[in-house]
N, C-alpha and C positions, 0 to 999 in steps of 0.2 A: 598465439593468443586465442582466446575463445570469446569473440564478441557476441553480444546479443544480436539475433537476426535483425536485419533491417526491416523497419516497418514500412508499409505502403504509405503513399501520400495521405495525410490526415483528411478525414471527411466526416461529416456529421453522421454519427452512428444511428441506426434505426433501432427502435425498441425491439428487444428479442422476443421470440416466441418462447413461452415457458418451457423449460427443460431442454432447449436446443443445446446440443453438446458439440465439442470440437470434433474435427475429423478423426475417425478411428477411436473415439472415446465412447464410454457408455453413458447414456442418460435418456430416460423417457420423459414424456411430458408429465408434469404436475403432481401434487398432493398434500393435505394437512388441515389443521384447524387453527384458528386464531389463538394467540397466546394470552390475551387479557381483555378485559372490558374496555371498549374504546372511549377515548376522549375526542375532542374536535380534530386532533391531529394524529391520533394513534392510540395504542393501548394505554389503559390507566396505569398509574404507579401501583406496583404490587407491594402491599405493606409487609408481606412475609419476607421479601427479599431486600427491602430497604432501597428500592430504586429511587433515584433522584430524577425528577423530570428533566428531559433534555430540551434542546431547541434554542438555548441561549447561544449567541454567536461567540466564537472564540476570536482571539486577535486575528485580523485578516492576514492570510498567508500569502506569500509571494509566489512567483512562477517557478515550479520545480517539478521533477520527474513524477512525483506522486500526485500531481494534479494541481493543488494550490499551495504546495509547501515550499519552503526555502530550499528544500532538498536538492534542487537541481534538476527536477524533472519538469521540463517545459510543458508537460501535459496540462499543468495547472494553468499556465498562461493561456494556452489555446482554449481550454474549456471555459475560462472565465471571461476572456476578452475577445476570443475569436481569432487570435493570431495564428499564423501558419496554417490557415485553413481549418482551424478547430471548430468546435461546435458553438463557441461563443456564448453570449449571455442567454441564449435560448434555454439552456439547461436550467437556469434559475427560474424560469417561468413555467416549467413543466408542472402539470397538475399531480399532486400526491394522490395515492390510492385511498379510497374510502375504506371503511371497516370491512365491508363485504368483499371488496376487491382484494384487500390484503389477506383476508381469510382464505380466499381461493388461491392466492399466490403461495401461502404457506402450504396448502394442500399439494400444490404443484411440486414444491421443493421436497415435500415428504416422499412423493412418488419417485422423484429423481434419486433420492438417497436410497430408497428401497431397491430400485433397479441397480444402482451402483453396487450395493452390498450383495445383491443376488448374483452379480457377475464375478464376485470374489475380489473386487478392487479395493474394498475398504471395510472397516468394522467400526461403526460410529455410534453405538448405543452410549448415551451419556453415562458417566461414572468414572471411577478411578482409571487412569491410563489414557483418557482421551484428552487431546490438546487441540485447541483452535487458534490459528494464526491469522491475524487480520492486518491488511494494509490500511493506511490512514486515508490519504487524499484520494477522493473519488470512490472510496469504498465505504468508510464509515463517516467521513467528513464530506459534506456537500460542497458545491462550488461557491457557496456564499459563506463558508467557514462555520457551518452549523452541524451539530450532531442531532439527529431526530430523536424524539421520545421513543420510537420503536427500537432504534439501535441501542439506546441507553437501556431500555427494558430487557432486550434480548441478551445483552452482555451480562446484566445483573442476574438474570435467570440462570444462565450457564454457570456463573460463579456460585450461585446458590446450590447448584447441583455438583459443586466441587470440580467443575471443568475449568482448567487453567485457560485463560484468554491471553495470548501473547501478541502484543502489538508489534508488527514487523514492518518497519518503515524505512524509507530512504532518508528521512530527516535525521539531522544530528540530534544530540541530546537536548540542547537548549530549546529546539523547536518541537521536540517530541514530548517533553515532560508536561507542558501545559495540556496536551491532549489526554495523557493518561490520568492526570489529576482531574480533568473535567469528567472523565469516565468513571471516576471513583476507584481507580486501580492503584492502590497504595502499596500493594505487595504483589509478588509474582515476578514475571520476567518480561523483558522487552528487547527486541532486536532493532538496532539503529544503523544508519549510514549504509544501507543496502547489505547488511550482514557483517560489516567490519567491526561493529561493537555489539556486545551482548551485555545487558544490564540486569542485575537483580534489584527489583524495586523494594525499598526498605524505608519506611517512614522515619526510622531512627538514624538513618545514615545521612551524612551531609548532602544536601540537595535532594534527598529522597531516593538515592540510588547508589549502587556499587557496581563499578565496571568489572565484570568477571572474565571477559575475553575481549581483546583488542587486536585487530589485524592491521598492520601498517605496511607501507612500502616506501621506497626512495622515490620522491616525486620528480627529481631532476630529469631523468630520461623522458618521462611522459610530457612534462612541461616544455622542455626544449623541442620535442617533436611537434607538439600542438602549436606552439608559437611560430615555428617554421612554416606550418601549414596555414595558420590563421594569424598573421602578424598583428592584426588589430583586435584580436580576441581578448576578453577579460579572463584572467586566471584567478581561481580561488583555491585555497587549501583549508581544510577544516582544522580549527583550533579547538581541541577536545573540550567540550562542555562550555565553551565561551562563545564561539561564532566562527568567523572566517577571516583569514588573512587574504587580502586581495591585491591584485596588481593595480586596479583602479575600482572606483565604486560601481556597483551594478545598477542597472536602471531601477528607478523607484518601484517599490513593491515586490521586487523579485527575491529579496532575502529578508526574512524577518529577524534573523539573528544579527548581532553586531558585526560590522565590517571594519577592519583595520587595514589601511593602505600601507603596504610595505614594499621594500625593494625586491628585485629578483633574487638576490642572494638570500634574503630571509625566507622567501617562499620555498626555496629548495634546501633550507638549512637543516631540516630534521625529517624523520619518517612521518607520514601522515596516513590517515584512514581513507582520504578521498581527495581527488583533484577535480575541479570543475572548470570547464571551458564554456564561456558564453560569447556568442557572436551576434550582438544586437543588429537588427536590420538585414541579416542574411536569411534566405529562405531555408527551411528545414531540408528541402531536397538537395540544395547546393551544399549545405553544411554536412549532410550525411555523405555525400560524394567525397568531399574534402577529407573528412575523418577516415573514411574507408581507404583512401589513397595515401594517408599520412605515414603509414608504417608503424603505427602503434603496435607494441608487442609486449608479452609477459604481463598483461593486465586484463581486467574485465572492463567492458564499457557498455553504456546504454545511452541511447539517444531518444528523447521524447518527442513531443509534438512541435517544439520550436528548436531554435539553434542553441541547444543546451546539451552538454555532454558531461556525464558522470564517469569518472575513471576510478576503479577500485583495485585493490591488490588481486593478483592472479588467483583464480579459484574461489574468490570470496563473493558470495551471493546471499540473498536471504535464505535460500535453501541450505547452503552450507552451514550457516549459523544455526538454523533450526535443527538440522541433523545433529550437530554437536550438542544442542540443548536437550533434545529428547534422549540422547545417549546418557547425558547427565541425570535425566529424570527417570531413566529406565522404561521409556515408552516405545512401543512399536510404531514405525512410520505408517502402518495401515490404520492406526488409531489417531490419525491427524486429519484435520480439515483446514484448508487455507483458502482465503478469499482475497482477490486483488483485481486490478484493472489495467496495469501498466506494463511496459516493457521490462521494468525491473522486478516484476512479479512473476514472470514466466517460469523461471526455474523453481520457485516456491510452489506454484500451481501444479507443475508437472511432478514435483517431488511428493506432494501430500497424498495421503490415502484418498482424499476427496479434494480435487482442485476445482474451485468455483471461480468463474469469471463474471465480472460485472457487465451489464448490458451496454455500458458506455465505452467498453474497450474496443480497440481496433480489431478488425477481423482476424489478423494473424495471431493476436493474443487469444481471442475467443477460441481459435482452433486448437489451442493447447490444453483446454480445460476438460473436465469431466461433466460439469454442469454449467449452464449459462443462466444467470439470474437477471432480474430487472436492474436498471441503473440505480445509482445512489438516490436520486430524487424520488424514486418509487420504492425505496426501502428494500432493495434487492438483497442486501447483506442481512438485514434483520430477519427477513423471511427465511433464509437458510438457517440461521441460528435458532429461530423459533421452531423450525421443522425438526431440528435435531432433538429438541426437548419434547415436542408433541409426539414424535414417534414412540417415545417411551410412555407418555401419558395415555396415548390411544393406539396401542399396538395393533 
């Protein structure tokens, strides 16, 4: 098996210095100009691109690997409630950047991208053949379930330049679709369930999407192994497009999708895209030790900031799904940029021509990226996207 490396004990991340890159990766500090005229909270809506102002809260997401999603990445719980030694509600109270600060941040990211291209690591001029992949929770969606106006604007500007924006999330379909609708992404592509599902977004299709690739596995061996290691754990398997079948209900707020309590026999009755193990009340350190000693094999797994484990088919990650997608689109991987913050983003960040890590990520994830940007509450992702555009407008 090829597990995601163990994360160190969670701790409150410090704000990054602009342009700080992971060990052995290329990135200088800083560079660019602001993308639009400011409003009180960010750039104004660009009438030429049809940007819809952001900032409205989405349905509150539960604790999951991508931060606040149902997905199963406990980072969300840690970041919003402070469980497992996470950053807690303090993230919600961090001050957003003003216009001048954001302008400087975009300039920083422009210089980072210039340095990365100069090293031969990426080719990121906007236009045909460039693909941008974005994690959801903790990257474009903040800890209060909001998408900022700057993120909305930067995504719309990329699309106006015919740059595909691929949402690449650990969430299942039912939890991911409200996000893409909120972003105005009615067409294009989306990767769900940590790479197990690839969707073509189509407003004319039932539900607004078509599943073009689905990777499943027999859940029985993994579930039997996990329950032997954590007898009191809660097991969930993803019910495609519907929600989860669960051994018992998850704690309130941890799953935003429907839960159906079923028997063990039904849990293991058919191939699934993902198995989730949750151990409420167990420390993430102890949970990680137990999982490491459990004997799981022939699967991929990721542990976040709380006692939550995602198990996926062997070889399936966000990176594997994106590689298959760009092959379909005829795009060179050097023409890709990916932004993420969690353990389930590591392969994607390492795979992309430009791998960008959010400032809220744990250090071992930061070490895997080419560029370190600011945390979500300081519009770190938006700054990178605006930098891609501004490098063309101001070469």
